C-alpha positions as CSV (number, residue, x, y, z in Angstrom):
1,M,-43.2,-25.0,55.2
2,D,-42.9,-28.8,55.4
3,W,-44.5,-28.9,51.9
4,L,-41.2,-27.5,50.5
5,G,-39.1,-30.6,50.3
6,R,-36.3,-31.6,47.9
7,D,-38.5,-32.9,45.1
8,R,-40.8,-29.9,45.0
9,A,-37.8,-27.4,45.3
10,T,-36.1,-29.2,42.4
11,G,-39.3,-28.8,40.3
12,Y,-39.5,-25.1,41.1
13,L,-35.8,-24.7,40.1
14,W,-36.4,-26.4,36.8
15,L,-39.4,-24.1,36.1
16,L,-37.4,-21.0,37.0
17,A,-34.4,-22.1,35.0
18,L,-36.6,-22.7,31.9
19,L,-38.3,-19.3,32.3
20,N,-35.1,-17.4,32.8
21,S,-33.4,-19.2,29.8
22,A,-36.5,-18.6,27.6
23,M,-36.5,-14.9,28.5
24,L,-32.9,-14.4,27.5
25,V,-33.3,-16.4,24.3
26,F,-36.4,-14.3,23.4
27,L,-34.5,-11.1,24.3
28,V,-31.8,-11.9,21.8
29,A,-34.0,-13.4,19.1
30,A,-36.4,-10.4,19.1
31,S,-33.6,-7.9,18.9
32,H,-32.7,-6.1,15.6
33,G,-29.1,-5.1,15.1
34,G,-28.4,-5.7,18.8
35,V,-31.2,-3.5,20.0
36,D,-34.1,-5.1,21.9
37,R,-37.8,-4.6,21.4
38,N,-37.8,-1.7,24.0
39,G,-35.0,0.2,22.2
40,F,-32.2,-0.8,24.5
41,L,-28.8,-2.1,23.4
42,L,-28.2,-5.6,24.5
43,G,-26.2,-5.6,27.7
44,S,-27.5,-2.1,28.2
45,D,-25.2,-0.9,31.0
46,F,-22.1,-2.5,29.5
47,I,-21.8,0.3,26.9
48,S,-20.6,2.6,29.7
49,F,-17.6,0.3,30.5
50,W,-16.9,-0.3,26.8
51,T,-17.1,3.4,26.0
52,S,-14.6,4.1,28.8
53,G,-12.2,1.5,27.3
54,Q,-12.5,3.2,23.9
55,M,-11.8,6.6,25.5
56,L,-8.8,5.3,27.5
57,H,-7.1,4.2,24.2
58,Q,-7.7,7.7,22.8
59,G,-6.3,9.4,25.9
60,A,-9.6,11.0,26.8
61,N,-11.0,11.7,30.2
62,V,-13.6,9.1,31.1
63,Y,-14.9,11.3,34.0
64,D,-15.7,14.2,31.6
65,G,-19.4,13.8,31.4
66,A,-19.9,15.6,28.2
67,A,-17.0,13.7,26.5
68,H,-18.4,10.4,27.7
69,I,-21.8,11.1,26.4
70,A,-20.4,12.1,23.0
71,A,-18.2,9.0,22.8
72,Q,-21.1,6.7,23.8
73,R,-23.5,8.2,21.3
74,Q,-21.0,7.8,18.5
75,Y,-21.8,4.1,18.8
76,F,-25.4,4.1,20.2
77,A,-27.8,6.9,21.1
78,S,-30.4,5.6,23.4
79,A,-33.9,7.1,23.3
80,D,-34.0,6.7,27.1
81,G,-30.9,8.8,27.8
82,Y,-27.3,7.9,28.6
83,T,-25.5,5.3,30.7
84,A,-23.1,7.2,32.9
85,F,-19.7,6.0,34.3
86,F,-19.1,6.6,38.0
87,Y,-16.7,3.7,38.9
88,P,-13.5,4.6,40.6
89,P,-10.2,4.7,38.7
90,S,-9.2,1.3,40.2
91,F,-11.8,-0.2,37.8
92,L,-10.2,1.4,34.7
93,P,-7.5,-1.3,34.2
94,L,-10.4,-3.7,33.6
95,C,-12.0,-1.3,31.1
96,W,-8.8,-0.8,29.2
97,P,-8.8,-4.2,27.4
98,L,-12.5,-3.9,26.5
99,G,-11.5,-1.0,24.2
100,W,-9.6,-3.4,21.9
101,L,-12.7,-5.3,21.0
102,G,-16.0,-4.4,19.2
103,Y,-19.0,-3.9,21.4
104,F,-20.6,-7.3,21.2
105,P,-17.4,-9.4,21.3
106,A,-16.4,-7.4,24.4
107,L,-19.8,-8.0,26.0
108,A,-19.5,-11.7,25.3
109,A,-16.0,-11.9,26.8
110,W,-17.0,-9.8,29.8
111,L,-20.0,-12.0,30.7
112,L,-18.1,-15.2,30.1
113,A,-15.2,-14.0,32.3
114,T,-17.2,-12.5,35.1
115,G,-19.8,-15.3,35.0
116,T,-17.0,-17.9,35.3
117,A,-15.5,-16.0,38.3
118,Y,-18.9,-16.0,40.0
119,L,-19.4,-19.7,39.5
120,I,-15.9,-20.4,40.8
121,A,-16.8,-18.4,44.0
122,V,-20.2,-20.0,44.4
123,R,-18.9,-23.6,43.9
124,P,-17.3,-24.1,47.4
125,W,-20.4,-22.7,49.1
126,W,-22.6,-25.1,47.0
127,Q,-20.3,-28.0,48.0
128,R,-20.6,-27.1,51.7
129,A,-24.4,-26.8,51.4
130,G,-24.7,-30.3,50.1
131,T,-28.1,-29.6,48.4
132,G,-27.7,-32.5,46.0
133,M,-28.9,-30.2,43.2
134,P,-26.6,-29.4,40.2
135,L,-24.8,-26.1,40.4
136,W,-25.8,-25.2,36.8
137,L,-29.4,-25.6,37.7
138,L,-29.2,-23.3,40.7
139,F,-27.3,-20.7,38.6
140,L,-29.9,-20.8,35.7
141,A,-32.8,-20.7,38.1
142,Y,-31.7,-17.8,40.3
143,P,-33.7,-14.8,38.9
144,A,-30.9,-12.3,39.6
145,V,-28.7,-14.0,37.1
146,P,-30.5,-13.0,33.9
147,I,-30.8,-9.5,35.2
148,V,-27.0,-9.2,35.4
149,I,-26.7,-10.8,31.9
150,D,-29.3,-8.4,30.5
151,H,-27.5,-5.4,31.8
152,G,-23.9,-6.6,31.2
153,Q,-23.1,-5.5,34.7
154,T,-20.2,-5.9,37.1
155,S,-22.3,-7.8,39.7
156,F,-20.9,-11.3,38.9
157,L,-17.4,-10.1,39.4
158,I,-18.0,-8.1,42.7
159,A,-20.2,-10.9,44.2
160,G,-17.5,-13.4,43.3
161,L,-14.7,-11.5,44.9
162,L,-16.6,-10.8,48.1
163,G,-18.2,-14.3,48.3
164,L,-14.9,-16.2,47.9
165,G,-13.2,-13.7,50.1
166,V,-15.4,-14.2,53.1
167,L,-15.2,-18.0,52.7
168,L,-11.4,-17.9,52.7
169,A,-10.8,-15.2,55.3
170,G,-10.4,-17.7,58.2
171,K,-8.2,-20.2,56.2
172,R,-6.2,-18.4,53.5
173,P,-5.9,-14.8,54.8
174,V,-3.6,-13.5,52.1
175,L,-5.8,-14.6,49.2
176,A,-8.9,-13.4,51.0
177,G,-7.3,-10.0,51.5
178,V,-6.3,-9.7,47.8
179,L,-9.9,-10.6,46.9
180,F,-11.3,-7.9,49.2
181,G,-8.9,-5.4,47.9
182,L,-9.8,-6.1,44.3
183,A,-13.5,-5.7,45.3
184,T,-12.9,-2.0,46.0
185,I,-13.6,-1.4,42.3
186,K,-17.2,-1.2,43.6
187,P,-16.8,0.1,47.1
188,Q,-20.3,0.5,48.3
189,F,-20.7,-3.1,49.3
190,G,-17.6,-3.3,51.5
191,P,-18.0,-1.1,54.6
192,L,-19.0,-4.0,56.9
193,I,-16.1,-6.2,55.9
194,P,-13.3,-4.2,57.6
195,L,-15.4,-3.9,60.7
196,A,-16.0,-7.6,60.9
197,L,-12.3,-8.4,60.1
198,L,-11.0,-6.1,62.9
199,L,-13.5,-7.4,65.5
200,T,-12.5,-11.0,64.7
201,R,-8.8,-10.1,64.8
202,E,-8.2,-11.1,61.2
203,W,-5.3,-8.6,61.0
204,K,-3.5,-10.2,58.1
205,V,-6.7,-10.2,55.9
206,F,-7.3,-6.6,56.8
207,I,-3.7,-5.5,56.1
208,V,-3.5,-7.4,52.8
209,A,-6.9,-6.0,51.7
210,A,-5.8,-2.4,52.4
211,L,-2.4,-2.9,50.6
212,T,-4.1,-4.4,47.6
213,A,-6.6,-1.6,47.4
214,L,-3.8,0.9,47.6
215,L,-1.7,-0.9,45.0
216,L,-4.7,-1.0,42.7
217,A,-5.3,2.7,43.2
218,G,-1.6,3.4,42.6
219,L,-1.7,1.3,39.4
220,S,-4.5,3.5,38.0
221,V,-2.4,6.6,38.7
222,L,0.6,5.1,37.1
223,I,-1.3,4.2,34.0
224,F,-3.8,7.0,33.6
225,G,-2.2,10.0,35.4
226,G,-2.4,11.7,38.8
227,G,-5.5,13.7,38.0
228,I,-7.7,10.7,37.5
229,W,-8.8,10.5,41.1
230,S,-9.8,14.2,41.3
231,G,-11.9,13.6,38.2
232,W,-13.6,10.7,39.8
233,L,-14.4,12.7,43.0
234,A,-16.1,15.3,40.8
235,A,-18.0,12.6,39.0
236,S,-19.0,11.1,42.3
237,A,-20.7,14.3,43.3
238,R,-22.7,14.1,40.1
239,A,-23.5,10.5,40.8
240,Q,-25.0,11.4,44.2
241,A,-27.1,14.2,42.8
242,A,-28.4,11.8,40.1
243,M,-29.2,9.1,42.7
244,E,-31.1,11.6,44.8
245,A,-33.1,13.0,41.8
246,G,-34.1,9.5,40.7
247,S,-32.1,9.5,37.4
248,V,-31.9,5.8,38.1
249,P,-35.6,5.0,38.7
250,F,-36.1,4.2,42.4
251,G,-38.1,1.1,41.4
252,K,-35.0,-0.5,39.9
253,M,-33.1,-0.1,43.2
254,V,-33.4,-2.3,46.3
255,S,-32.1,-0.1,49.1
256,L,-34.1,1.5,51.9
257,F,-33.1,4.9,50.6
258,A,-34.7,4.2,47.2
259,A,-37.7,2.6,48.8
260,A,-38.3,5.7,50.9
261,R,-37.9,8.0,47.9
262,L,-40.3,5.9,45.9
263,L,-42.9,6.2,48.7
264,G,-42.5,10.0,48.6
265,A,-40.1,10.7,51.4
266,P,-37.8,13.8,51.1
267,V,-34.2,13.2,50.4
268,A,-33.1,14.1,54.0
269,A,-35.7,11.6,55.5
270,A,-34.6,8.9,53.1
271,Y,-31.0,9.4,54.1
272,A,-31.9,9.4,57.8
273,L,-33.7,6.0,57.4
274,Q,-30.8,4.6,55.4
275,A,-28.4,5.8,58.1
276,I,-30.5,4.1,60.9
277,A,-30.5,0.9,58.9
278,A,-26.8,1.0,58.3
279,L,-26.0,1.7,61.9
280,G,-28.4,-1.0,63.1
281,T,-26.8,-3.5,60.7
282,A,-23.3,-2.6,61.7
283,L,-24.3,-2.9,65.4
284,C,-25.7,-6.4,64.7
285,I,-22.5,-7.4,63.0
286,G,-20.5,-6.0,65.9
287,V,-22.4,-7.9,68.5
288,L,-22.2,-11.1,66.3
289,C,-18.4,-10.8,66.1
290,R,-17.9,-10.4,69.8
291,G,-16.0,-13.3,71.2
292,R,-16.1,-15.2,67.8
293,K,-13.6,-16.1,65.2
294,W,-14.2,-15.6,61.6
295,S,-16.6,-18.2,60.1
296,P,-18.5,-18.7,56.9
297,G,-21.7,-17.9,58.8
298,L,-20.3,-14.6,59.9
299,G,-19.3,-13.9,56.3
300,A,-22.8,-14.8,55.1
301,A,-24.2,-12.3,57.6
302,T,-21.8,-9.6,56.4
303,L,-22.7,-10.1,52.8
304,T,-26.4,-9.9,53.5
305,G,-25.9,-6.8,55.6
306,A,-24.0,-5.2,52.7
307,L,-27.3,-4.7,50.9
308,L,-28.8,-3.0,53.9
309,V,-26.0,-0.6,54.4
310,T,-25.6,1.0,51.0
311,P,-28.1,3.5,49.6
312,F,-27.2,2.6,46.0
313,A,-28.0,-1.0,45.1
314,L,-30.0,-2.4,42.2
315,D,-31.7,-5.7,41.5
316,Y,-28.8,-7.1,39.6
317,D,-26.7,-6.7,42.8
318,L,-28.9,-9.4,44.4
319,V,-26.6,-12.1,43.0
320,L,-24.6,-11.4,46.2
321,L,-27.4,-13.2,48.2
322,A,-26.4,-16.6,46.6
323,F,-23.8,-17.1,49.3
324,P,-25.9,-16.5,52.4
325,L,-28.7,-18.5,50.8
326,L,-26.5,-21.5,50.2
327,W,-25.1,-21.2,53.7
328,L,-28.5,-21.1,55.3
329,V,-29.7,-24.0,53.2
330,G,-26.7,-26.1,54.2
331,E,-27.2,-25.3,57.9
332,G,-30.9,-26.3,57.6
333,L,-30.1,-29.6,55.9
334,R,-27.5,-30.5,58.5
335,R,-29.2,-29.3,61.7
336,G,-32.8,-29.0,60.8
337,F,-34.6,-25.8,59.6
338,L,-35.7,-23.3,62.1
339,D,-39.0,-21.4,62.0
340,W,-39.3,-19.0,59.1
341,E,-36.0,-20.2,57.4
342,K,-37.6,-22.0,54.5
343,L,-40.0,-19.1,53.9
344,G,-37.1,-16.6,54.0
345,I,-35.0,-18.7,51.7
346,L,-37.8,-19.1,49.2
347,T,-38.8,-15.5,49.3
348,A,-35.2,-14.2,48.9
349,F,-34.5,-16.6,46.0
350,V,-37.6,-15.7,44.0
351,A,-37.9,-11.9,44.9
352,P,-35.3,-10.6,42.4
353,A,-37.8,-11.6,39.6
354,L,-40.5,-9.5,41.1
355,A,-38.8,-6.6,42.8
356,R,-38.5,-4.3,39.8
357,P,-41.8,-4.9,38.1
358,V,-43.8,-4.6,41.4
359,A,-42.0,-1.4,42.5
360,L,-42.2,0.3,39.1
361,N,-45.9,-0.6,38.4
362,T,-47.4,-0.4,41.9
363,G,-45.0,1.9,43.8
364,M,-44.5,-0.8,46.5
365,P,-40.8,-1.5,47.1
366,F,-40.7,-4.7,49.2
367,M,-37.1,-5.8,48.6
368,P,-35.5,-4.1,51.6
369,L,-37.9,-6.1,53.8
370,V,-36.9,-9.3,52.1
371,V,-33.2,-8.6,52.6
372,A,-33.8,-7.6,56.3
373,L,-35.7,-10.8,56.9
374,L,-32.9,-12.9,55.4
375,F,-30.3,-10.9,57.4
376,A,-32.3,-11.7,60.6
377,L,-32.4,-15.4,59.8
378,V,-28.7,-15.6,59.0
379,V,-27.8,-13.7,62.3
380,R,-30.1,-16.0,64.3
381,R,-28.6,-19.1,62.8
382,V,-25.0,-17.8,63.4
383,R,-25.9,-17.2,67.1
384,R,-27.4,-20.7,67.3
385,T,-24.3,-22.5,65.7
386,A,-21.6,-20.6,67.6
């Protein structure tokens, strides 16, 4: 991979940035009344959050599936079905203000706020990496970014909270704990973090994170009533059934569970493979933490492993990989790249653009292998730099 130097990498970034920007411009320009050429509302998934905000102002139960469908279709009825809402009640305080705005102003405000939060979190990793490339260019070039924008998803926010949290955990434990606690609004990416915190004896971070999560949960009860959590638990059972049945097409997902299901494995076998991957990833993190203090490298490994642990992850969640990618690039520039590192970095950076179309059109889900390769490279580098 000696051919991939700074000049060639910069050229590729410019090409990707132009393609990504052109795609988004075309998406908006070719839409009619806010509906794209394929019949989807711009910011397709965001309508679920916005509808929930509308319902909260009316005192309706956002976890009543029939009521949520009816409220959503009052504004837009998709020919492809319905965008469900399965987020925990701790997310509802963020949905509440969205209900005060019209759909498109709310979407714009959401993307601006969460995109800014993501860039704030990425910036210190970018500074540490010392790539010499503009942050805005990396942001525009990363193929996972336009996927988040297209869907109006929460991924910028969750990745930002986790990415900044793992960087600050060893230096500013209270702030890191607050960030981790806030990230429980999308809990499937968090299981490895308390494990790593406990094993590295970051007690303050762990306690503050737990208290923040509890306070956020309590706030949702205070605002929306005590029955809100039981409603969410019932909705979670529906969410699991929908995931198993492929209501979200398996080709759009990037987990090992989805890959196995796409290849024809039964639900039980897919869960078994996912469990093996999760246990193996947790074991690797456990061994990596042994005798070590918290470090950005350990945080990078934990974030990469998060995508191997959860059975429910989609291609827009791959913005989380920006942090381990920047860490790995920085280590390579400072200490020299190891075998396979440049190839792993290039593959993981470009893969979000290809994962969904390849999986949907050929039935070949390759993204779990890409994430596993990146995880192995990060773990190896952490062991080398300890």
